[in-house]
LUMSE-57986 format. One record per residue (C-alpha): residue in one letter; x, y, z. Coordinates in Angstrom, 1 decimal, always signed. Layout:
N
+---------+--------+--------+--------+
| residuo |     c1 |     c2 |     c3 |
+---------+--------+--------+--------+
|       A |      X |      Y |      Z |
...
+---------+--------+--------+--------+
***
This chain:
247
+---------+--------+--------+--------+
| residuo |     c1 |     c2 |     c3 |
+---------+--------+--------+--------+
|       M |   +1.1 |   -2.5 | +105.9 |
|       L |   -0.7 |   +0.3 | +104.1 |
|       D |   -4.5 |   +0.3 | +104.0 |
|       D |   -5.2 |   -0.3 | +100.3 |
|       R |   -8.0 |   +2.4 | +100.6 |
|       C |   -5.6 |   +5.1 | +101.8 |
|       E |   -2.2 |   +5.4 | +100.2 |
|       V |   +0.1 |   +8.5 | +100.0 |
|       T |   +1.2 |   +7.7 |  +96.4 |
|       R |   -2.3 |   +7.3 |  +95.0 |
|       A |   -3.2 |   +9.8 |  +92.4 |
|       H |   -6.6 |  +10.5 |  +94.0 |
|       S |   -7.4 |  +11.8 |  +97.4 |
|       C |   -7.8 |   +9.3 | +100.2 |
|       Q |  -11.5 |   +8.5 | +101.0 |
|       H |  -10.7 |   +6.3 | +104.0 |
|       P |  -11.8 |   +8.0 | +107.3 |
|       L |   -8.9 |   +9.4 | +109.3 |
|       P |   -8.5 |  +10.3 | +112.9 |
|       A |   -9.6 |  +13.7 | +113.9 |
|       G |   -7.2 |  +16.4 | +112.8 |
|       R |   -5.7 |  +14.2 | +110.0 |
|       R |   -5.8 |  +15.1 | +106.3 |
|       P |   -5.6 |  +12.8 | +103.3 |
|       V |   -2.5 |  +13.0 | +101.1 |
|       G |   -2.4 |  +12.7 |  +97.4 |
|       R |   +0.7 |  +12.2 |  +95.2 |
|       L |   +2.8 |  +15.4 |  +95.1 |
|       P |   +2.3 |  +18.0 |  +93.6 |
|       L |   -0.8 |  +18.1 |  +95.8 |
|       T |   -2.9 |  +21.1 |  +94.9 |
|       R |   -3.3 |  +24.1 |  +92.8 |
|       P |   -3.8 |  +27.4 |  +94.8 |
|       G |   -7.1 |  +27.3 |  +96.5 |
|       R |   -7.6 |  +23.5 |  +96.2 |
|       G |   -7.7 |  +21.0 |  +99.0 |
|       L |   -4.7 |  +19.1 | +100.2 |
|       G |   -5.8 |  +15.8 |  +98.8 |
|       H |   -6.7 |  +17.0 |  +95.3 |
|       H |   -4.2 |  +15.8 |  +92.7 |
|       Q |   -3.4 |  +17.8 |  +89.6 |
|       R |   -0.2 |  +17.7 |  +87.6 |
|       P |   +0.7 |  +21.0 |  +85.9 |
|       S |   +1.1 |  +21.3 |  +82.2 |
|       R |   +4.6 |  +21.5 |  +80.8 |
|       G |   +6.1 |  +25.0 |  +81.4 |
|       Q |   +3.9 |  +25.8 |  +84.4 |
|       D |   +5.2 |  +26.2 |  +87.9 |
|       R |   +4.5 |  +23.2 |  +90.0 |
|       P |   +1.5 |  +23.8 |  +92.2 |
|       G |   +1.5 |  +22.7 |  +95.8 |
|       P |   +1.0 |  +23.8 |  +99.4 |
|       T |   +2.7 |  +27.1 | +100.1 |
|       T |   +2.1 |  +27.3 | +103.9 |
|       Y |   +4.1 |  +25.9 | +106.8 |
|       T |   +0.9 |  +24.5 | +108.5 |
|       A |   -0.2 |  +22.7 | +105.3 |
|       W |   +3.2 |  +21.0 | +105.0 |
|       V |   +3.2 |  +19.9 | +108.6 |
|       A |   -0.2 |  +18.2 | +108.1 |
|       I |   +1.1 |  +16.5 | +104.9 |
|       L |   +4.3 |  +15.2 | +106.7 |
|       E |   +2.3 |  +13.9 | +109.6 |
|       E |   -0.1 |  +12.0 | +107.4 |
|       A |   +2.8 |  +10.6 | +105.3 |
|       E |   +4.5 |   +9.3 | +108.5 |
|       R |   +1.3 |   +7.8 | +109.7 |
|       Q |   +1.2 |   +5.8 | +106.5 |
|       G |   +4.9 |   +4.9 | +106.5 |
|       Q |   +5.5 |   +7.0 | +103.4 |
|       T |   +7.7 |   +9.8 | +104.9 |
|       E |  +10.8 |   +8.9 | +102.8 |
|       T |   +8.8 |   +8.7 |  +99.6 |
|       L |   +7.2 |  +12.1 | +100.3 |
|       L |  +10.4 |  +13.8 | +101.2 |
|       K |  +12.2 |  +12.5 |  +98.1 |
|       Q |   +9.4 |  +13.8 |  +95.8 |
|       A |   +9.1 |  +17.1 |  +97.7 |
|       R |  +12.8 |  +17.7 |  +97.5 |
|       T |  +12.6 |  +17.2 |  +93.7 |
|       D |   +9.4 |  +19.3 |  +93.1 |
|       Y |  +10.1 |  +22.0 |  +95.7 |
|       P |  +13.8 |  +22.3 |  +96.3 |
|       H |  +13.8 |  +25.9 |  +97.5 |
|       L |  +10.5 |  +26.2 |  +99.3 |
|       A |  +11.1 |  +27.8 | +102.7 |
|       P |   +7.8 |  +26.7 | +104.3 |
|       L |   +8.6 |  +23.1 | +103.4 |
|       A |  +12.1 |  +23.4 | +104.9 |
|       A |  +10.6 |  +24.9 | +108.1 |
|       A |   +7.9 |  +22.2 | +108.3 |
|       V |  +10.4 |  +19.4 | +107.9 |
|       S |  +12.5 |  +21.0 | +110.7 |
|       A |   +9.6 |  +21.4 | +113.1 |
|       Y |   +8.0 |  +18.1 | +112.3 |
|       T |  +11.1 |  +15.9 | +112.7 |
|       A |  +11.9 |  +17.7 | +116.0 |
|       W |   +8.3 |  +17.0 | +117.1 |
|       A |   +8.4 |  +13.4 | +116.1 |
|       A |  +11.8 |  +12.8 | +117.7 |
|       S |  +10.5 |  +14.2 | +121.0 |
|       G |   +7.7 |  +11.7 | +121.2 |
|       R |   +5.0 |  +13.8 | +119.3 |
|       P |   +3.6 |  +15.8 | +122.2 |
|       G |   -0.1 |  +16.4 | +121.6 |
|       G |   -0.3 |  +13.5 | +119.1 |
|       A |   -0.8 |   +9.8 | +119.2 |
|       T |   +1.1 |   +8.5 | +116.2 |
|       P |   +4.5 |   +7.1 | +116.9 |
|       A |   +7.6 |   +8.5 | +115.2 |
|       S |   +8.6 |   +6.8 | +112.0 |
|       S |  +11.9 |   +4.9 | +111.7 |
|       P |  +14.8 |   +7.0 | +110.3 |
|       V |  +14.6 |   +7.9 | +106.7 |
|       T |  +17.4 |   +8.3 | +104.2 |
|       T |  +17.9 |  +11.3 | +102.0 |
|       E |  +20.6 |  +11.6 |  +99.4 |
|       G |  +22.5 |   +8.7 | +101.0 |
|       R |  +22.4 |  +10.2 | +104.5 |
|       T |  +20.4 |   +8.5 | +107.2 |
|       V |  +18.3 |  +10.8 | +109.4 |
|       I |  +18.6 |   +9.6 | +113.0 |
|       H |  +15.9 |  +10.6 | +115.5 |
|       T |  +18.2 |  +11.3 | +118.4 |
|       G |  +15.6 |  +12.8 | +120.6 |
|       G |  +17.4 |  +16.1 | +120.4 |
|       G |  +15.6 |  +17.6 | +117.4 |
|       A |  +16.7 |  +18.2 | +113.8 |
|       Y |  +17.7 |  +21.1 | +111.5 |
|       V |  +17.0 |  +22.0 | +107.9 |
|       G |  +19.1 |  +24.4 | +105.9 |
|       G |  +19.6 |  +25.2 | +102.2 |
|       G |  +16.5 |  +23.6 | +100.8 |
|       V |  +15.7 |  +20.3 | +102.5 |
|       T |  +18.8 |  +18.9 | +104.1 |
|       I |  +18.0 |  +17.1 | +107.3 |
|       G |  +20.4 |  +16.1 | +110.1 |
|       P |  +20.6 |  +15.4 | +113.8 |
|       G |  +21.2 |  +18.0 | +116.4 |
|       G |  +19.4 |  +20.9 | +118.0 |
|       A |  +16.8 |  +20.9 | +120.8 |
|       F |  +13.1 |  +20.5 | +121.0 |
|       V |  +11.1 |  +23.1 | +122.9 |
|       G |   +8.9 |  +21.7 | +125.6 |
|       R |   +6.0 |  +23.5 | +127.2 |
|       D |   +8.1 |  +24.4 | +130.3 |
|       Q |  +11.2 |  +25.8 | +128.7 |
|       V |  +12.6 |  +28.1 | +126.0 |
|       T |  +15.6 |  +26.6 | +124.4 |
|       T |  +17.6 |  +27.8 | +121.4 |
|       T |  +17.8 |  +25.3 | +118.5 |
|       T |  +21.3 |  +25.0 | +117.1 |
|       S |  +22.4 |  +23.8 | +113.7 |
|       T |  +25.6 |  +23.4 | +111.8 |
|       Q |  +24.2 |  +25.1 | +108.7 |
|       G |  +22.5 |  +28.5 | +108.7 |
|       G |  +19.8 |  +29.7 | +106.3 |
|       S |  +20.3 |  +32.6 | +103.9 |
|       L |  +18.7 |  +36.0 | +104.5 |
|       A |  +16.0 |  +35.2 | +102.0 |
|       E |  +15.2 |  +31.9 | +103.7 |
|       F |  +15.2 |  +33.6 | +107.1 |
|       T |  +12.7 |  +36.3 | +106.0 |
|       A |  +10.5 |  +33.8 | +104.2 |
|       L |  +10.4 |  +31.7 | +107.4 |
|       L |   +9.5 |  +34.7 | +109.5 |
|       A |   +6.6 |  +35.6 | +107.1 |
|       E |   +5.4 |  +32.1 | +107.1 |
|       I |   +5.5 |  +31.9 | +111.0 |
|       R |   +3.6 |  +35.2 | +111.1 |
|       R |   +0.9 |  +33.9 | +108.8 |
|       S |   +0.6 |  +30.6 | +110.7 |
|       V |   +0.2 |  +32.4 | +114.1 |
|       A |   -3.1 |  +33.8 | +112.9 |
|       Q |   -4.4 |  +30.2 | +112.1 |
|       V |   -3.6 |  +28.3 | +115.3 |
|       G |   -6.4 |  +29.5 | +117.5 |
|       L |   -4.6 |  +31.9 | +119.9 |
|       D |   -6.5 |  +34.7 | +121.7 |
|       A |   -6.5 |  +38.1 | +120.0 |
|       D |   -4.0 |  +39.8 | +122.3 |
|       T |   -1.4 |  +37.0 | +122.0 |
|       T |   -1.9 |  +36.9 | +118.2 |
|       A |   -1.4 |  +40.7 | +118.0 |
|       A |   +1.7 |  +40.7 | +120.2 |
|       L |   +3.3 |  +37.9 | +118.2 |
|       D |   +2.5 |  +39.6 | +114.9 |
|       A |   +4.1 |  +42.8 | +116.1 |
|       D |   +7.2 |  +41.1 | +117.3 |
|       L |   +7.6 |  +39.1 | +114.0 |
|       R |   +7.0 |  +42.2 | +111.9 |
|       L |   +9.7 |  +44.1 | +113.8 |
|       V |  +12.1 |  +41.3 | +113.3 |
|       E |  +11.3 |  +41.2 | +109.5 |
|       N |  +11.9 |  +45.0 | +109.3 |
|       Q |  +15.2 |  +44.7 | +111.2 |
|       A |  +16.4 |  +41.9 | +109.1 |
|       N |  +16.0 |  +44.0 | +105.9 |
|       K |  +17.9 |  +47.0 | +107.2 |
|       P |  +21.5 |  +47.6 | +106.1 |
|       A |  +22.7 |  +47.2 | +109.7 |
|       P |  +20.2 |  +45.1 | +111.7 |
|       N |  +20.1 |  +45.5 | +115.4 |
|       K |  +20.9 |  +41.9 | +116.4 |
|       A |  +20.2 |  +42.3 | +120.1 |
|       L |  +16.7 |  +43.8 | +119.4 |
|       L |  +16.0 |  +41.2 | +116.7 |
|       L |  +16.9 |  +38.2 | +118.9 |
|       S |  +15.0 |  +39.6 | +122.0 |
|       R |  +11.8 |  +39.8 | +119.9 |
|       L |  +12.2 |  +36.3 | +118.6 |
|       E |  +12.9 |  +35.0 | +122.0 |
|       G |   +9.9 |  +36.9 | +123.3 |
|       A |   +7.8 |  +35.3 | +120.6 |
|       A |   +9.1 |  +31.8 | +121.7 |
|       R |   +8.1 |  +32.6 | +125.3 |
|       L |   +4.6 |  +33.6 | +124.3 |
|       L |   +4.1 |  +30.5 | +122.2 |
|       T |   +5.5 |  +28.3 | +125.0 |
|       A |   +3.0 |  +29.9 | +127.5 |
|       A |   +0.2 |  +29.3 | +125.0 |
|       A |   +1.2 |  +25.8 | +123.9 |
|       G |   -1.6 |  +24.2 | +126.0 |
|       A |   -4.3 |  +26.2 | +124.1 |
|       A |   -3.8 |  +24.5 | +120.7 |
|       T |   -1.9 |  +21.5 | +119.5 |
|       A |   -0.8 |  +23.4 | +116.4 |
|       V |   +1.2 |  +25.8 | +118.6 |
|       D |   +3.5 |  +22.8 | +119.5 |
|       R |   +4.5 |  +22.7 | +115.9 |
|       L |   +5.2 |  +26.4 | +115.6 |
|       L |   +7.7 |  +26.5 | +118.4 |
|       P |  +10.5 |  +24.6 | +116.6 |
|       A |  +10.1 |  +26.9 | +113.6 |
|       V |  +10.6 |  +30.0 | +115.8 |
|       Q |  +13.6 |  +28.3 | +117.4 |
|       Q |  +15.0 |  +27.7 | +113.9 |
|       A |  +14.6 |  +31.4 | +113.2 |
|       I |  +16.5 |  +32.2 | +116.4 |
|       A |  +19.3 |  +29.9 | +115.3 |
|       W |  +19.5 |  +31.4 | +111.8 |
|       A |  +19.4 |  +34.9 | +113.2 |
|       S |  +22.3 |  +34.2 | +115.5 |
|       Q |  +24.4 |  +33.1 | +112.6 |
|       L |  +23.3 |  +35.6 | +110.0 |
|       F |  +23.7 |  +38.9 | +111.9 |
|       R |  +26.7 |  +40.3 | +113.7 |
+---------+--------+--------+--------+
***
């Protein structure tokens, strides 16, 4: 049962104290640029819908929604309000894989399966994929701290989604508390991949080697910050998309 002081669908931000690292969630759309996650403002007619635009913000929102048992409600509204937002798609992919694998680094149990557009999302323990907006399905693999595994999916992203995901991962890398050398190395690898992806004839071998190198660096650094655990599946999603997009 939801605490009546702290509800995802409330119009105002939750004032009930949350465990360390948790953030309150308001009714989507959640924020105008520069405002906190829990601040509710509905845009005027004709305006773009405001909302979180980063991968890490969406992961925090999804985590809190699941803690309150409101994952399905949030996904339904997010799919309507932000149907083509790549950071949201990446966050859903990473979060469902993390939840299905027992939420390493977190204490909240995974939610029960949710239904989207008549399809039930089954937490198989093997991860999940997102493609073409917010389409969720079983399959793939979660990356643990002792392995680097390529996530597979039956539906690849577009080049625009791929490059948006890369840019979002690169921005997120700077925010998860890694040491300066690791952050710089990851940034260089991801920039090279972005540049290759936008060439007329990308070098697939080089592109994949840098993405896999980034996954190895994140795997080695996973113990340094819990947030790194949530970035790994996003990098694996980029590897899967790259494998399908480039020849």
